[in-house]
C-alpha positions as CSV (number, residue, x, y, z in Angstrom):
1,M,-17.8,5.9,12.0
2,G,-16.8,2.6,13.6
3,R,-16.9,-1.0,13.3
4,N,-18.2,-3.8,15.7
5,P,-15.4,-5.4,17.7
6,S,-15.6,-9.1,18.4
7,Q,-16.3,-10.0,22.1
8,G,-12.7,-11.2,22.2
9,E,-11.7,-7.6,20.9
10,L,-13.9,-5.9,23.6
11,K,-12.6,-7.8,26.4
12,D,-9.0,-7.6,26.0
13,F,-10.1,-4.1,25.4
14,A,-11.6,-4.2,29.0
15,E,-8.7,-5.5,30.6
16,K,-6.7,-3.1,29.2
17,Q,-8.5,0.0,30.2
18,A,-8.7,-1.8,33.9
19,E,-4.8,-1.4,34.4
20,G,-4.7,1.9,32.7
21,S,-2.8,1.1,29.9
22,A,-5.4,1.7,27.1
23,T,-4.5,3.7,23.8
24,V,-6.4,4.7,20.8
25,E,-5.0,2.0,18.6
26,D,-6.4,-0.3,21.6
27,N,-9.9,0.8,21.0
28,P,-11.8,-1.4,18.9
29,Y,-14.5,0.4,17.9
30,V,-12.2,2.8,16.1
31,N,-12.2,2.0,12.7
32,K,-8.6,0.9,11.6
33,S,-8.5,2.2,8.1
34,A,-5.6,4.4,7.0
35,L,-8.1,7.2,6.2
36,S,-9.5,7.3,10.0
37,T,-6.2,6.7,12.1
38,P,-4.5,9.8,13.4
39,G,-2.4,11.5,11.4
40,R,0.9,9.7,11.2
41,H,-0.8,6.8,10.0
42,R,-2.9,8.9,7.0
43,E,0.6,10.7,6.5
44,A,2.1,6.7,5.9
45,Y,-0.5,5.9,3.9
46,Y,0.2,8.9,1.4
47,A,3.5,8.3,1.2
48,K,3.3,4.8,0.4
49,L,0.6,5.3,-2.2
50,Q,2.6,8.0,-3.8
51,E,6.0,5.9,-3.8
52,V,3.6,2.8,-5.4
53,R,2.4,5.1,-8.2
54,R,6.0,6.8,-8.4
55,E,7.0,2.8,-9.3
56,E,4.4,2.5,-11.5
57,A,4.9,5.0,-13.9
58,R,8.7,3.9,-13.5
59,G,7.3,0.6,-15.0
60,E,5.5,2.1,-17.6
61,E,8.4,3.5,-18.4
62,I,10.7,0.8,-18.6
63,K,7.7,-1.3,-21.2
64,K,7.7,1.8,-23.6
65,Q,11.8,1.8,-23.4
66,L,11.9,-2.0,-24.0
67,E,9.1,-2.0,-26.8
68,D,11.1,0.8,-28.1
69,L,14.2,-1.1,-28.3
70,E,11.8,-3.9,-29.4
71,L,11.1,-1.7,-32.7
72,E,15.1,-0.7,-33.7
73,A,16.3,-4.0,-33.4
74,S,13.1,-5.3,-35.6
75,R,14.1,-1.9,-38.3
76,A,18.1,-2.9,-38.1
77,G,17.2,-6.5,-39.6
78,V,17.9,-8.4,-36.0
79,P,16.3,-11.7,-36.1
80,F,13.2,-12.2,-33.8
81,E,14.9,-15.5,-32.2
82,W,18.1,-13.4,-31.7
83,R,15.7,-11.0,-29.6
84,R,14.2,-13.4,-27.2
């Protein structure tokens, strides 16, 4: 799967090819999606995705702890105004 590059991208790529300095990353026809780029980019994408999921789970755990504290304070008779 490729993409349709702009005329500017095509011109820049042609100039780099003429100089002999064009790389895979410079190719405007290559889809820049993390799922279709070379392995190192895909690996970095999945590592970041895993980190985001861990942080989301941590956020949910913290919300649960806050709800538990709120419930405990309510049971202990702590006035609502003091809990905010």
